[in-house]
N, C-alpha and C positions, 0 to 999 in steps of 0.2 A: 595799273602796272604797265610799264613800258615794254613793248614787244622788241625782243632782241633783233629779229629780222628787219624790222623797220629802222632800228638804230643803225644797222649795217647800211641800209639804203641812204640814210642821212649822211653817214660817214663817206660813202662813195660820192655823193653829191658834192661834199666839201672837197674831195680830192679831184674829181673829174670835171666839175664846173657846170655841167648842164644835165638836165633830166634826160635828154636824148642820149648823152654819152653813158649815163648810168644804165639806161634801158638796153643799149647795145651791148655793154660789157656783161650784163647779167642775163641777157636773153629774155627780157621783159618787154612789154610795150610801154611807151612813154606815158600813156594814160594810166596804166597799172601802177607805175612808179609814183606818179602824181597822186593817185588815189591813196596809196599806202602812206605817203608822206603827210597827206591831209589827215589820215587817221592818227598818225603819230602826233601831230599838232594838237588834236583833240585830247589824246592821252596826256600830253604834257600840260595842257591848259594855258599855254602861252604861244604867241606866234613864233615859229621857228624859221620861216622863209619870208622873203619879200621880193617883189619884182623890181628889177633895175634894167629898164629898157626891155629887151627881149630875154634877158637872163633872169634866173632866180638866184638870189644870194641868201646866205644865212644871216639871221639876226644875231645880236650878241647872245641871246638865250640859245639859239641854235648852235653857235660855235662852242658854247659851254657844254652843251649836251654831247657834241662830238667828242670832246675831251673825255667825258665819262664813258662814251661808247667805246673809245679805244681801250680804256681800262677794263671794261666789262668783257669785251671780246678777247682781250689778252688772257683774262682769267679763264674764260671758256676754253681757250686753246691749251692752257695748262691742265685743265680738267680732262680734256680729250687725251692729252699726252699721258697723264697718270693712269687713265683707264686702259689705254693701249699697253702700258707697261705691265699691267696686271694680267694681261693675256699671255698664254704660252707662245714663245717664239716670236720671230719677226717675219711678217708676211703681208700679202695683199699688194694692191697697186701703189706705186710711188711715182708721181708725176714730176719729172725733173726738167728744169729749164737750163739752158746753157747758151753762152755766147759762142760764135763760130769756132774760134781757135781753141776754146776749152772743149768743144765737141770732138776735136780730133787729137787732143793731147791728154787731157785729164780724164774725160768721161769714159773712154773705152777701158782704161785700166781700172777705174773705179767700179765700173759695172762688172768686170771680171772678178774683182775682189768681193763685191756683193754676192755674186753667184756662188762663189766658193764658201762664204761665211753664212749667207742667208738665202738658200735656194728657193724658199717659199715667197720671197719678195719678187714683185713684178714691176721692174722699172720701165718707165715710158719717157723717152727723151723728146724734148721739143726745143728747137733753136729759137732764141728770142733775144732782142737787144736788151742790155742791162737797164736801160731807161724805162722799159716797160715791165720789168719783173715785179715790182711792188703791186702794180695793178693786177697782174696775173695771180699773184699769191692771195691778195685780198678777195678776188673773184672766185677763188677755189679752182682755177685752171691749173695751178702748179702747187706742189707741196714743198718743194725745195728748189733752189736754183744756184748755179754759179753766176756770180756777178763780178763786175770790176769797175773801178774808177781810176782816173788818171790825175796826175798833176795838171792843173789848169781846169780840170772838170771833176771836182770832188763830188761825192755822192751827197744829194740833198738830204737833210735830216728827215727821218720818217719814223714816227712812233709806232707804225703798224707792222714794221719789219725789224727782225733781229738778224745779225750777221756774225759769222765767225771767220776771222782772217785765215787765209789759205796760203798765199804766196805773194811776195813783192818782187817785181822784176824790173830791170832797167829797160828803157826803150832804146832802139837803134835807128839811126838814119840809114836807109838802104838806097844805093845808087849803083850804076854800072861802072866798071873800070874805065870805060871810054869817056864817061861824063863826070868822073870824080873831080871835084874842085880841090885846089890846094889852099888851105887856110891855116891860120895859127890861132892857138888859144883853145879853151875848153868851155866857154860859155855857149848858150844857145845862139847868141848873135854870131859868135865866131864860127860855130859848126854849121848852122843853117843859113846864115847870111849869104854865103857864096852861091846858094841856090835860089836866091830871091827872084831871078828872072827865068828859072827853069820851070818846066811843067811839073805838076805834082799829082801824086796818086793818093787818094784818101778813101776812107769808108764813105758810105752813102750819107747824104745830107739828112740831118735829124738824128743821127746816132752819136753816142759818146765818143767813138773813135774819130768821127769827122770833126766834132767840136775840139777835141784834143789837138789834132793836127793844125787846124786853123789857128787856134789860140797860141800854140807853140811858135808858129811862124810869126804871128803878130808880136809875140814877146821878143822875137829875134829882130823885129823892126820892119816887117813887110807882110803884105797880103798874098797868100799863095795863089798861083795861077793853076787852078785845078783842071786837069785834063781827064783823068779817069776816076771813077768812083766805084770801088768794089769792097765788099766786106771780108772776103777771104784773104787772109794774110799770105797764103801760098801764091795766090794770083798777084798780089802786090810784089812779092819777091820776083816772080817770073817777069812781070812788066818792067820792074826796075833794072833787072839784069840785062834786058835787051835795050836799055837806054830810053825807055818810054817816060821816065820821070823819076823824081825822088819821092820816097815814102817813109813812114815811121811805123815800126813794128816792135812788139815786145820780144824779149829774149827767147822765150819758148818757141816763137815762130821761126827763129833763125837756124834751127838745128840742121835742116837739110836744104840749105839755100842752093840755087842753081849756079852753074859756072858763070864767072864774070861778075858776080855780085860783090859789092864792097859794103862792109858793115862798119858803122861808126857809132860807138857808144855815146849816149847823150846823158846829161844831168836831168833826166826825166824818168818817172817811174809809173808802172801800172800795178795796182793792188787788186788781187783777186780774193774773193770771199765766197762763203756759202751762206745764202740768205734763205729765210723761212719766216712764216708768220710769227709775230711777237708772241712769246709764251710757248713756242713749239720746240724749244731746244731739247726738252726731255722726251720727246716722242721717239720710240725705239727705231722707227724707220728713218727718221731724220738723223738721229745720232749715228745710225749705221752708215748712212751716206756720207756724213761728215768724216767719219773715221776712214771710209774707203777713199774719199777724195784726198785726205791728208796722206794716206799710204801711197796713192798714185803719184802725188807731187814728190814725196820722198824718194820713190823709186826712180822717177824721172831725173831728179837731181843727182842721184847716185850714178846713173848711167851716163850723165853728161860729161 
């Protein structure tokens, strides 16, 4: 009989690439992970791993087993959700991940709604980049998370995570009145091209926001000259308003822009979703958060 916990380790190795990364994510030692994977190979009766230089890669049998592990772990998540539904009420810890702008727009209103409807629930919020959410969900560090993707940076297919759409919003170019360029047209090249030589403000390197800004500029025909790297859109607005550079922000971030800020709508969108482990949609706590997040978005749209 194959052990589910060892199947999970094999799946993490497939996703993270190295035994050291698996050990760090799951707070094991590398030797413990290697030992457990060795036991799994003996249980399977065929080689699951092979050395490739300093790395360990999955054999064809190992990759096949990962596919089955995804299905098994998803069914277990469904079972956990159904058992939770059989209990009275919605309560206990709920570990929530969020990207920064969601943390000060959607999350506070969603938590207020949860407190009103489910006072026994104990939400715990952690800021995390969308690119790292699936790792956090699989490792059990998160139960649910707000995530987003952009045009030019679509979410990679991930069979271990399910997501429910929350809101699509246009992106805006933000500049100061003093540095505003005069251009014609409505394509990215028309709108961003005049700022090809200007300094730019982007999110930190390695984030989806950074990749979106760089790729949008490249699509407009130039490589941005990045001066500032900050993840907080409010800081981007403040810097742009004082002439420190051009930046890209989603519509929800523009509600209270500082004086001197110029907003230009772009043919570019951010799509926000609620993500959770595959099979977990029926869990009462997750369903409660999804409903609260949708209510928060609806209230924000009505107030705009």
